[in-house]
C-alpha positions as CSV (number, residue, x, y, z in Angstrom):
1,P,-0.3,-0.1,0.1
2,K,0.8,3.9,-0.6
3,R,-0.3,7.1,-0.3
4,T,-0.8,9.2,-3.1
5,G,-1.9,12.1,-2.0
6,L,-2.2,13.7,0.9
7,V,-4.5,15.9,3.2
8,S,-4.4,20.0,2.7
9,G,-5.7,21.7,5.4
10,G,-6.0,25.5,5.2
11,W,-6.4,28.6,7.2
12,V,-9.8,30.2,7.9
13,G,-11.0,32.7,9.6
14,E,-13.6,32.9,12.5
15,G,-17.2,31.5,11.4
16,Q,-15.5,30.4,8.0
17,V,-16.2,26.9,6.9
18,S,-13.1,25.1,6.5
19,N,-12.1,23.0,3.3
20,Q,-12.7,19.3,2.8
21,S,-9.8,17.4,1.8
22,K,-8.7,14.1,2.2
23,S,-5.7,11.7,1.8
24,T,-5.6,9.2,-1.3
25,Y,-3.9,5.7,-1.5
26,G,-3.1,3.5,-4.1
27,E,-1.1,0.0,-4.4
28,E,2.9,-0.2,-5.1
29,T,3.0,-4.0,-6.8
30,I,6.4,-5.6,-6.3
31,K,7.0,-8.7,-8.4
32,A,8.8,-11.6,-6.8
33,E,11.4,-12.8,-9.5
34,K,12.9,-16.0,-9.4
35,L,16.8,-16.8,-9.2
36,M,17.3,-20.4,-9.7
37,V,20.1,-22.8,-10.4
38,Y,21.3,-26.5,-10.3
39,T,24.6,-28.2,-9.6
40,D,25.4,-31.9,-9.9
41,I,27.7,-33.8,-7.8
42,S,29.0,-37.6,-8.6
43,F,27.8,-40.2,-6.1
44,E,31.6,-40.5,-5.3
45,L,32.3,-37.2,-4.3
46,L,28.9,-37.1,-1.8
47,N,29.9,-40.4,-0.4
48,D,33.6,-39.8,0.4
49,S,34.3,-36.4,0.9
50,A,35.7,-35.4,4.1
51,F,33.3,-32.7,4.4
52,N,29.3,-32.4,4.1
53,M,29.0,-31.8,0.1
54,R,25.0,-31.1,0.8
55,N,26.5,-28.2,3.2
56,E,29.3,-27.0,0.9
57,I,26.5,-26.7,-2.3
58,T,23.9,-24.8,-0.4
59,S,26.9,-22.3,1.3
60,D,27.7,-21.9,-1.7
61,I,24.7,-21.5,-3.8
62,A,23.7,-18.8,-1.2
63,E,26.7,-17.1,-1.3
64,D,26.5,-16.6,-5.3
65,M,22.7,-15.8,-5.1
66,A,23.5,-12.8,-2.6
67,R,26.3,-11.3,-4.8
68,I,23.4,-12.0,-8.4
69,E,21.2,-10.1,-5.7
70,G,23.0,-7.3,-4.8
71,A,24.2,-6.3,-8.5
72,A,20.3,-6.3,-9.2
73,F,19.0,-4.0,-6.2
74,V,21.5,-1.8,-7.5
75,S,21.3,-1.6,-11.4
76,G,19.4,-4.3,-12.1
77,N,16.4,-3.3,-15.1
78,G,13.4,-5.1,-13.8
79,V,13.4,-7.7,-16.4
80,N,13.1,-11.3,-15.0
81,K,15.3,-9.3,-12.1
82,P,14.2,-6.9,-9.1
83,Q,14.7,-2.7,-10.3
84,G,17.9,-1.6,-9.0
85,L,18.0,1.8,-7.4
86,L,20.5,3.4,-10.2
87,S,18.8,2.3,-12.8
88,A,14.9,3.2,-11.8
89,P,13.2,6.1,-13.3
90,G,12.6,8.9,-11.9
91,V,15.4,9.4,-9.8
92,G,16.6,12.4,-9.7
93,E,20.4,13.4,-10.4
94,T,23.0,15.7,-9.7
95,N,26.5,16.6,-11.3
96,S,29.9,16.3,-9.5
97,G,31.0,19.8,-11.5
98,S,33.8,17.7,-13.1
99,A,33.8,15.7,-16.1
100,S,36.1,13.0,-14.6
101,A,36.4,13.3,-11.0
102,L,34.5,13.4,-7.8
103,T,34.0,16.9,-5.5
104,G,33.5,17.9,-2.5
105,D,31.2,20.6,-3.5
106,S,28.7,18.5,-4.9
107,L,28.2,16.5,-1.9
108,Y,27.1,19.2,0.1
109,A,25.0,20.1,-3.0
110,I,23.3,17.3,-3.7
111,Q,22.3,17.1,0.0
112,G,20.0,20.1,-0.8
113,E,18.2,18.5,-4.0
114,I,16.2,15.8,-1.0
115,P,13.7,17.1,0.7
116,T,13.6,17.0,4.8
117,G,11.9,14.3,6.7
118,Y,14.2,11.5,5.3
119,N,17.0,10.0,6.8
120,L,19.7,10.2,4.2
121,A,22.6,7.7,4.2
122,W,25.1,7.8,1.5
123,M,25.9,4.1,-0.8
124,F,29.3,4.0,-2.7
125,N,31.9,1.0,-2.9
126,R,34.8,0.6,-1.2
127,K,37.0,1.6,-3.9
128,T,35.2,5.3,-4.1
129,L,35.6,5.3,-0.5
130,N,39.5,5.0,0.2
131,A,40.2,6.2,-3.2
132,N,38.3,9.4,-3.3
133,I,36.3,10.1,-0.7
134,R,39.0,10.0,2.0
135,T,41.1,12.6,0.4
136,L,38.2,15.5,-0.1
137,K,38.4,19.0,1.8
138,D,36.1,21.6,2.2
139,T,37.1,25.0,1.8
140,Y,38.4,24.8,5.6
141,G,40.6,22.6,4.7
142,Q,38.6,19.9,6.7
143,Y,38.2,16.3,5.8
144,L,34.7,15.6,5.1
145,F,35.4,11.7,6.1
146,V,35.3,11.9,9.8
147,P,35.6,8.2,11.6
148,S,33.6,7.3,14.6
149,L,37.0,7.0,16.7
150,G,35.5,3.9,18.0
151,I,32.4,5.6,19.4
152,R,29.4,2.9,20.1
153,D,26.3,4.0,17.8
154,V,28.6,7.0,16.5
155,P,29.1,6.2,12.7
156,N,32.0,7.0,10.1
157,T,30.5,10.3,8.4
158,V,30.9,11.9,4.9
159,A,30.1,15.4,4.8
160,G,27.8,14.9,8.2
161,L,26.2,11.8,7.0
162,P,26.8,8.1,7.3
163,Y,27.4,5.7,4.3
164,V,26.8,2.3,3.1
165,L,29.1,0.4,1.2
166,A,27.6,-1.5,-2.3
167,N,30.0,-3.8,-4.3
168,D,28.2,-3.4,-7.1
169,M,28.4,0.3,-7.0
170,P,30.5,1.8,-10.0
171,D,33.8,3.7,-9.7
172,V,34.4,7.2,-10.3
173,A,34.9,7.3,-13.9
174,A,33.4,10.2,-16.6
175,G,29.7,9.4,-16.9
176,T,29.1,7.1,-14.1
177,F,26.7,7.0,-10.9
178,P,29.2,6.1,-8.2
179,I,27.2,7.3,-5.3
180,I,23.5,7.2,-4.6
181,L,22.4,9.4,-1.5
182,G,18.2,8.3,0.2
183,D,16.8,7.1,2.6
184,Y,16.4,3.7,1.8
185,R,14.1,2.2,4.2
186,K,11.3,4.4,2.8
187,C,12.2,4.5,-0.7
188,Y,13.4,1.0,-1.6
189,Y,11.5,-2.2,-1.2
190,I,12.5,-6.0,-1.1
191,V,10.8,-8.6,-1.0
192,D,10.9,-12.1,-0.3
193,N,8.2,-14.9,-1.6
194,V,10.5,-17.9,-1.3
195,N,13.5,-17.3,0.5
196,F,15.8,-20.4,-0.1
197,E,14.7,-23.6,-1.2
198,L,16.2,-26.2,-2.2
199,I,15.2,-29.4,-4.3
200,E,17.3,-32.8,-3.9
201,D,17.1,-34.7,-7.2
202,P,18.5,-38.0,-6.7
203,Y,16.9,-39.8,-9.7
204,T,17.3,-37.6,-13.4
205,Q,20.8,-38.0,-13.5
206,A,21.1,-41.7,-11.5
207,T,22.5,-43.1,-14.5
208,S,25.3,-40.8,-14.9
209,G,26.2,-41.7,-11.4
210,K,24.9,-38.3,-10.2
211,R,22.6,-36.5,-8.1
212,R,21.2,-32.7,-8.9
213,F,20.4,-30.2,-6.3
214,I,18.2,-27.2,-7.5
215,V,17.9,-23.9,-5.8
216,Y,16.2,-21.3,-6.1
217,K,14.3,-18.2,-4.2
218,R,12.0,-15.1,-5.2
219,T,12.4,-11.9,-4.7
220,G,11.8,-8.4,-5.7
221,G,13.2,-5.5,-5.3
222,Q,11.9,-1.9,-6.3
223,V,12.3,1.9,-5.8
224,V,8.8,2.8,-4.4
225,L,9.6,6.2,-3.8
226,T,11.8,8.8,-5.7
227,E,12.2,11.9,-3.7
228,G,14.0,10.5,-1.3
229,L,16.8,9.5,-3.5
230,R,19.1,11.6,-5.8
231,K,22.6,9.9,-7.7
232,L,25.6,11.9,-8.5
233,K,27.0,11.8,-11.9
234,I,30.7,12.5,-12.8
235,S,29.9,15.1,-15.7
236,A,30.8,19.2,-15.3
């Protein structure tokens, strides 16, 4: 469910009748896409291995699915996969002010483009943090990156805001979107229909001396509120 319009009040004088208004509501549809893979393993490896190969297979596939999901949540096109933060239509963008580099001024400018009321955080990859952001300074010569110094519940900040690291965000380069700013809890929904399903098939590959393991999950992701998100583009 989503709100599509807010009640609108107004000032009235003494004895005057107020205007009637009400909020309106609708629904956002998020499709649970299917992520699936299978792997075959020989009877000998299943029986003779020093490890529990069922657990190994499950762990390996879960790790790979997490990698694939992460990439889709960032840049998926929404076709048989989740819609990514960077590819969703309607998300605004701010230029860095340089054709090939990240600038400190742009990290402050982009904050002013998002309405108040959102709990904002940066999203970028580890290379962007260490190769580009840690060296940025403001006009007073102060670094924009401020470490928490180990204080509990006080995060590291960049230009006054916390950040999250996402491996699949692009590196800083001309024409890319290496940083996005937003309130992800409000603006991006992830839904799981089937979390993780393992099907063990002992029959179809039995004549080849193998057992098949089929794993799938159904998950969806979609931007549901664009005004609380904004991308930073490396562009003059």
